[in-house]
C-alpha positions, -999 to +999 in steps of 0.1 A: +393+543+424+378+577+424+372+595+393+371+634+388+334+645+390+323+659+356+290+670+344+283+645+315+272+656+281+235+650+281+229+625+269+261+606+274+278+600+241+288+564+241+313+547+218+312+509+215+341+485+212+327+451+198+293+447+182+288+411+191+264+392+214+270+413+245+263+444+226+231+429+212+220+422+248+228+457+259+215+474+228+177+476+240+191+495+273+211+519+252+181+526+229+155+530+257+175+552+281+174+587+272+206+593+291+225+574+263+232+582+227+252+558+206+277+578+186+306+555+175+317+518+171+346+498+163+344+462+153+365+440+128+332+430+110+326+455+081+288+443+079+284+454+115+300+488+111+278+494+081+247+484+100+257+507+129+261+537+105+228+530+089+207+523+120+222+549+145+240+573+122+271+568+142+308+571+132+327+539+126+363+530+131+386+503+121+407+504+154+398+507+190+425+536+194+408+558+167+374+554+185+390+563+219+405+593+203+372+607+191+366+639+209+328+635+207+328+603+227+323+607+265+325+571+275+333+538+259+314+505+263+339+476+257+325+443+246+354+428+228+367+393+236+378+388+271+416+386+261+414+422+247+397+439+276+428+451+293+443+467+263+411+483+252+403+498+287+439+512+288+433+528+253+400+543+265+415+556+298+445+572+281+421+593+259+403+604+290+372+582+285+351+568+311+347+530+306+322+503+310+339+470+303+320+436+299+326+409+325+349+392+331+371+423+336+402+406+324+418+370+325+447+377+349+451+398+380+478+417+367+458+428+337+430+440+363+458+460+382+470+478+350+432+487+341+427+501+376+460+520+374+451+534+340+416+546+351+431+562+383+457+580+366+433+594+340+407+601+368+380+584+349+353+561+360+357+524+354+327+501+357+325+463+350+293+447+336+268+439+330+269+410+355+238+399+372+251+415+405+233+445+390+199+429+388+172+447+408+160+417+428+197+409+438+201+446+449+168+443+470+181+411+487+213+429+495+194+458+510+172+434+532+205+418+544+221+452+551+190+462+571+199+435+597+161+429+600+167+393+596+201+390+612+235+381+595+235+361+564+251+327+571+247+306+540+241+312+502+232+286+476+234+295+438+224+270+410+220+274+374+220+249+346+219+263+310+229+255+273+260+278+274+285+253+259+263+244+228+256+279+217+279+288+187+313+297+199+344+314+185+377+294+191+388+316+221+355+310+240+364+272+242+400+279+251+404+285+290+439+302+285+422+328+265+393+334+289+370+307+276+347+282+293+320+287+319+341+297+348+352+330+332+321+337+312+294+326+336+312+322+369+315+360+369+279+364+371+274+339+400+303+351+420+293+387+418+258+378+432+272+357+459+299+381+470+274+409+469+251+391+493+278+376+514+297+408+521+324+406+494+354+394+513+359+357+503+386+340+524+390+307+506+377+286+477+376+249+472+360+237+438+358+210+412+353+216+374+339+194+347+352+190+310+329+163+297+328+169+259+361+167+241+346+186+212+341+216+236+376+216+252+370+239+282+354+238+315+315+234+311+306+230+347+318+236+382+309+235+418+326+256+445+325+263+482+334+298+491+341+308+527+339+344+538+360+361+564+331+363+589+325+325+585+295+327+562+298+303+533+282+299+499+278+269+475+278+276+438+269+251+410+268+259+372+264+236+341+263+247+306+259+211+291+223+218+280+204+191+297+184+201+328+171+238+322+175+260+353+149+284+341+124+257+353+132+268+389+123+304+382+089+299+365+101+295+330+114+330+327+147+331+308+179+347+320+171+381+302+136+383+317+115+370+288+090+342+290+104+309+279+086+280+260+095+247+279+085+227+249+116+238+231+138+215+251+170+206+233+168+230+205+203+245+212+221+213+208+200+204+179+208+236+161+246+232+164+256+208+135+282+182+143+318+185+131+320+222+123+353+238+115+362+267+138+356+291+109+322+275+102+312+279+139+325+315+140+302+323+110+272+305+127+278+328+158+282+358+137+246+352+124+234+361+161+254+393+163+248+428+153+245+434+115+230+400+110+200+399+134+177+424+150+178+433+186+148+420+207+127+450+213+098+437+233+096+444+270+107+416+293+081+400+317+104+401+348+139+411+358+172+395+346+182+366+368+209+340+370+191+308+382+180+299+417+197+320+445+188+315+482+205+335+510+200+321+545+201+347+572+198+340+610+160+347+611+148+342+574+157+328+540+156+353+511+151+343+476+155+369+447+130+361+418+122+377+385+095+398+401+107+404+436+122+388+466+105+359+484+111+361+522+106+330+545+109+341+581+098+325+614+060+331+608+052+333+571+064+333+535+055+363+512+068+382+482+083+416+484+074+427+449+095+446+424+078+461+393+088+448+360+115+468+342+106+493+315+143+497+305+162+463+308+195+465+327+189+503+335+211+498+366+243+498+344+233+533+331+224+544+368+259+535+380+276+549+349+259+583+352+264+586+389+300+577+387+305+603+360+287+632+378+299+625+414+333+611+410+325+584+436+334+548+431+307+526+416+296+494+432+308+474+402+343+491+402+376+477+390+386+465+425+353+448+429+356+430+396+392+421+402+382+404+434+354+384+415+381+374+389+403+362+419+376+338+427+372+326+392+409+320+391+408+302+425+380+278+412+403+268+384+433+265+406+415+245+433+401+220+406+436+215+392+454+212+426+426+194+447+434+220+474+417+248+492+428+283+477+433+313+500+425+348+485+444+381+489+426+407+469+390+408+482+369+438+491+335+447+506+309+463+484+306+500+483+276+513+502+259+542+486 
């Protein structure tokens, strides 16, 4: 999708759909980047809207459509529940707004197609993220692979164990049919990384998933084997069952780049009371969303990450870390360093501003995210059928 090039208002006037956890994570980026000004928000929680108006002086709306119709909004960041992404993107595009929509893009391929079509018809930019495919160490690893200095990538391994399933959840987050479980919510991160490093075009998927806690009735774990068109392959494993902590493998730096205390083992499970009703658990989750807790304002010690990733090329293994890329070639192992970020997740704003001003497709476009969702759906289908699933909507990453 190619958008019409525009000279964006300086700063970009951003409207927000959904003031939940995703917004809380992106808020430090929006506040620290001078290219962004938060001007409007829509959310079903009145307390969140009141806080937005107090903190940021922004306009607040009871409906997504009213926000998108605001002439003083240049672009819309959509962080609503997964099942509403498609309708929200279409609403924004119909009003001529550029869009950043949280991952996963949607929960069906047809929804993705309608989102891409709406953005193309309106000639607006459509970006999907944040996903960890944006992270600077992943981008550096991709550049090293593209340079051919170490030959073609042949194998990729991605591994992450977290406490995802035992953080407070709304009902739809534990309902696979509504986009719940780790395959949609976390697989989108891992698949984006693996596709980016492997060239994008996945030919087939074979996978198994785990549903091991009847009280959390959705997929909490998966392992998948991806085969690319050129014969390269990738193994991916994720568990959200809160036992082993994958941050141990990256120097006890958490996913968002902050130092982590390993003595706090088990605190997520312990903090989730047993036998909560859905309404009680939703209320507990809302305590961690905008309007009820402050955004973390400190500077991270390293870049965002998504666990251990290792890309094996013909003449070296490449391991993105929180502070650079470890390179293991025929003669030595060394770190290609990357300075710690001053604005977390700034890469999202880089892509948005560039797409708005140039009209060129972003890396994390609708087409790219649709291909990532196709892999998510293939993981679920392969686990159900026990068969290898062939793919039909894959694409290579855009080279800039």
